[in-house]
C-alpha positions in Angstrom: 119.8 232.4 43.9 117.0 232.8 46.3 115.3 235.2 43.9 115.7 232.9 41.0 114.4 230.0 43.1 111.4 232.2 44.0 110.7 232.9 40.3 111.0 229.2 39.5 108.6 228.4 42.3 106.2 231.0 41.2 106.3 229.6 37.6 105.6 226.1 38.9 102.7 227.3 41.0 101.3 229.3 38.1 101.6 226.2 35.8 100.0 224.0 38.4 97.1 226.4 38.8 96.7 226.6 35.0 96.6 222.9 34.7 94.2 222.5 37.5 92.0 225.1 36.1 92.2 223.5 32.7 91.4 220.0 34.0 88.5 221.5 36.1 87.1 223.2 33.0 87.4 220.0 31.0 85.8 217.9 33.7 83.0 220.4 33.9 82.5 220.3 30.2 82.3 216.5 30.3 80.0 216.3 33.4 76.9 214.4 32.7 73.5 216.1 33.1 72.1 212.9 34.7 73.1 209.4 35.8 70.6 206.6 35.0 70.6 202.8 35.1 68.9 200.3 32.8 68.3 196.9 34.5 67.3 194.1 32.2 66.4 190.5 32.8 68.7 189.2 30.0 71.5 186.8 30.8 75.0 187.7 29.6 74.7 185.1 26.8 71.8 186.9 25.1 73.3 188.9 22.2 69.9 190.4 21.3 70.5 193.1 23.9 73.6 194.4 22.1 71.4 196.6 20.0 69.8 198.1 23.1 73.3 198.7 24.6 74.4 200.5 21.5 71.2 202.6 21.7 71.9 203.5 25.3 75.4 204.7 24.3 74.1 206.9 21.5 71.3 208.4 23.7 73.9 209.2 26.4 76.0 211.1 23.8 73.0 212.9 22.3 71.6 214.0 25.7 74.8 214.4 27.6 73.9 211.8 30.3 75.4 208.6 31.7 73.5 205.3 31.8 74.8 202.1 33.5 73.6 198.8 32.2 73.0 196.0 34.8 71.6 192.5 34.4 71.6 189.2 36.2 74.5 187.2 34.6 72.4 184.0 34.4 69.0 185.7 33.9 67.8 184.9 37.4 64.9 187.1 38.3 65.7 187.1 42.0 69.1 188.5 41.1 67.4 191.1 39.0 65.2 192.1 41.9 68.4 192.6 44.0 69.9 194.8 41.3 66.8 197.0 41.3 67.0 197.4 45.1 70.7 198.4 44.8 69.7 201.0 42.2 67.2 202.4 44.6 69.8 202.6 47.3 72.3 204.4 45.0 69.8 207.2 44.3 70.1 207.3 40.5 68.5 210.2 38.7 66.3 207.7 36.9 65.8 203.9 36.6 64.8 201.9 33.5 63.7 198.4 34.1 62.1 195.4 32.2 58.9 193.9 33.8 60.2 190.4 33.4 58.0 189.1 36.2 55.5 191.6 37.7 54.8 189.6 40.9 58.5 189.0 41.7 59.7 192.5 40.8 56.9 194.8 42.0 58.2 195.1 45.6 61.8 195.9 44.4 60.5 198.4 41.9 58.4 200.0 44.6 61.5 200.9 46.5 62.6 203.0 43.5 59.3 204.9 43.2 59.1 205.3 47.0 62.2 207.4 46.8 60.7 209.6 44.0 63.2 208.3 41.5 61.7 208.6 38.0 61.0 205.2 36.4 60.6 204.0 32.8 59.7 200.4 32.0 60.7 198.7 28.7 60.5 195.5 26.7 58.6 192.9 28.7 55.4 193.4 30.7 52.3 195.4 29.8 51.4 199.1 29.6 48.9 198.4 32.4 51.5 196.9 34.6 53.8 199.8 33.9 51.1 202.2 35.1 50.5 200.2 38.3 54.3 200.4 39.0 54.2 204.2 38.8 56.3 204.5 35.7 56.4 207.7 33.5 55.8 205.4 30.5 56.4 202.0 29.0 58.5 201.6 25.8 57.9 198.3 24.2 55.7 196.3 21.8 52.2 195.4 23.0 52.0 191.7 21.9 48.2 191.6 21.2 48.5 194.8 19.1 51.5 193.3 17.2 49.7 190.1 16.5 46.6 191.8 15.3 48.5 194.1 13.0 50.2 191.1 11.5 46.8 189.4 11.2 45.3 192.4 9.4 48.1 192.2 6.8 47.3 188.5 6.3 43.5 189.2 6.1 44.2 191.7 3.4 46.0 189.0 1.5 43.0 186.7 1.7 44.1 184.5 4.6 41.2 182.8 6.5 43.1 180.2 8.6 46.5 179.9 10.2 48.8 178.0 12.5 50.5 179.7 15.4 53.8 178.0 16.3 54.2 178.9 20.0 57.7 177.9 21.3 57.3 179.9 24.6 53.9 178.6 25.7 55.0 178.9 29.4 54.9 182.7 28.9 51.2 183.6 28.9 51.8 186.8 27.1 53.0 184.9 24.1 49.4 183.8 23.4 48.5 187.4 22.9 50.4 187.3 19.7 48.5 184.3 18.5 45.2 185.7 19.7 45.7 189.1 18.0 46.4 187.4 14.7 43.5 185.1 15.0 40.9 187.8 15.9 42.1 189.9 12.9 41.3 187.1 10.5 38.2 185.9 12.4 39.2 182.5 13.9 39.7 180.9 17.3 43.4 181.1 18.3 43.1 178.1 20.7 42.4 175.6 17.9 45.0 177.2 15.7 47.9 177.2 18.2 50.4 174.4 19.0 52.9 174.2 21.9 55.9 173.4 19.8 58.6 173.4 22.5 62.0 174.9 21.8 63.9 172.0 20.2 64.3 172.7 16.5 63.8 169.1 15.4 60.7 168.8 17.5 59.3 172.1 16.1 59.9 170.9 12.5 58.1 167.6 13.3 55.1 169.2 14.9 54.7 171.8 12.2 54.9 169.2 9.5 52.3 167.0 11.3 49.9 169.9 11.7 50.1 170.9 8.1 49.5 167.3 6.9 46.5 167.1 9.1 45.2 170.6 8.1 46.1 170.8 4.4 44.0 174.0 3.9 46.0 176.1 6.4 46.3 179.5 4.9 49.1 181.0 6.9 51.8 180.3 9.5 52.8 182.6 12.4 56.0 181.8 14.3 57.0 183.7 17.4 60.8 183.9 17.1 63.9 183.0 15.2 64.2 179.4 16.4 60.7 178.3 15.4 61.0 180.3 12.2 64.1 178.4 11.1 62.6 175.1 12.0 59.3 175.9 10.3 61.2 177.1 7.2 62.7 173.6 6.9 59.2 172.0 7.3 57.7 174.3 4.6 60.5 173.7 2.2 60.5 169.9 2.6 56.7 169.8 2.1 57.0 171.9 -1.1 55.0 174.8 0.4 57.7 177.5 0.1 56.0 180.5 -1.5 52.6 178.8 -1.5 51.7 179.4 2.2 51.5 182.8 3.8 54.4 182.8 6.3 55.2 185.5 8.9 57.2 185.6 12.0 58.2 187.7 15.0 61.8 188.9 15.4 64.7 188.6 13.1 67.7 186.4 12.2 69.8 185.4 9.2 67.4 182.6 8.3 64.5 185.0 8.5 66.3 187.5 6.3 66.9 184.8 3.7 63.3 183.7 3.9 62.1 187.3 3.2 64.6 187.8 0.3 63.4 184.5 -1.3 59.7 185.3 -0.8 59.1 182.4 1.5 58.4 184.7 4.4 56.2 187.7 3.7 57.4 189.8 6.7 58.9 189.8 10.1 57.3 191.6 13.0 60.0 193.8 14.5 59.8 195.2 18.0 62.7 197.6 17.1 64.9 197.0 20.2 67.0 200.1 19.4 64.1 202.2 20.4 63.8 200.3 23.7 67.3 201.5 24.6 67.3 205.0 23.2 63.9 206.3 24.1 63.9 205.6 27.8 67.2 207.3 28.3 66.0 210.3 26.3 62.8 210.4 28.3 64.6 210.5 31.6 67.1 213.1 30.3 64.2 215.4 29.2 62.3 214.7 32.4 65.3 215.8 34.5 66.2 218.8 32.5 62.6 220.1 32.3 61.6 219.0 35.8 58.5 217.3 34.5 56.9 213.9 34.2 54.2 215.2 31.8 54.4 212.5 29.1 52.8 214.8 26.4 55.5 217.5 27.0 58.3 215.0 27.1 57.1 213.4 23.8 56.8 216.7 22.2 60.4 217.6 23.0 61.6 214.2 22.0 59.9 214.2 18.7 61.3 217.7 17.9 64.8 216.6 18.8 66.9 216.7 15.5 69.4 214.0 16.8 66.5 211.6 17.6 64.9 212.2 14.2 68.3 211.6 12.5 68.6 208.3 14.3 65.2 207.2 13.1 65.9 208.1 9.5 69.3 206.5 9.4 68.2 203.2 10.8 64.8 203.0 9.3 62.9 203.0 12.6 59.3 204.1 13.3 57.9 204.3 16.9 54.2 204.7 17.4 52.5 206.8 20.1 49.7 205.9 22.4 48.0 208.3 24.8 50.8 207.9 27.3 53.3 205.3 26.2 55.7 205.1 23.2 55.5 201.8 21.3 58.7 200.4 19.8 56.7 198.1 17.7 55.2 196.6 15.7 57.5 197.5 12.9 57.5 195.3 9.8 60.5 193.9 7.9 59.7 193.2 4.2 61.5 193.0 0.9 61.1 196.8 0.7 63.3 197.5 3.7 65.3 194.3 4.2 68.5 195.8 2.8 68.6 198.6 5.4 67.8 196.2 8.2 70.5 193.8 7.2 73.0 196.6 7.0 72.4 197.5 10.7 71.4 194.1 12.0 72.9 193.4 15.4 74.0 197.0 15.9 71.0 199.3 15.5 68.3 196.9 14.2 
């Protein structure tokens, strides 16, 4: 009996060791090569960021890393600053952050870089601000560049005057979009821009009034989905659909229908998927290669077959500056609208 009991005990021990070894091997196989955090300024209610969250998940899988997503539930920038300080205290392998308010956030972000934690900035803010904060790079859409690229398309179509419908005039960077467009076609953006407010009825009324008072307006530029929808109504009610050159920033169902009908020539797309995927990939490469050399990081990223496959599948096209990677401007037109609609809200 004692011998049998010993054999049974031995079998139990062997089984336990086998299971422990197996679990250990499985855990090792699943262990992430890096642990990062992306902190945005977006409130919980902002569904636009779902595309970025999906991109983070795919980048984690492609580069075998783990990235937490953090944001202030109500979009409070002071809360965001505290999240950044918490990230610095946790000693992540890398931090990704939006520059929602440079003056408010620079002190908190400084606590990240003071601990030599690699930093990538995305979305809001400028490339110059990113450099001041000590980031490896900025991934986003330079607003002046985007506005000018849109204006160049309009100029090629013969546009010589325009109306910029600015619903976010409290954000000084928004005027860069209007200014870029204006300078491309050779006019003064200040006399071509209205502060429309954010109420759709008010926007529609102000746009209609401007077009009545300036009947020779050649184009309209709206800066987001809400003013685009309201302006569409104004244009349709005034019988100008298809007769006035109309373009907009960002994307929505109404904008998609406007492009399909020919009322809207194109939407300027900042390709948010790239703002989630690229920074995670950059931090993963930086950690693996022990480098912050942006040229080397970009070379490795551009050669990565999984990254190239994502771009091809979703119809995305980043552009590359001397240091930074620009997620936009991309352009949604009749030529690619079907692919964009297919992936809208998930990867576009």
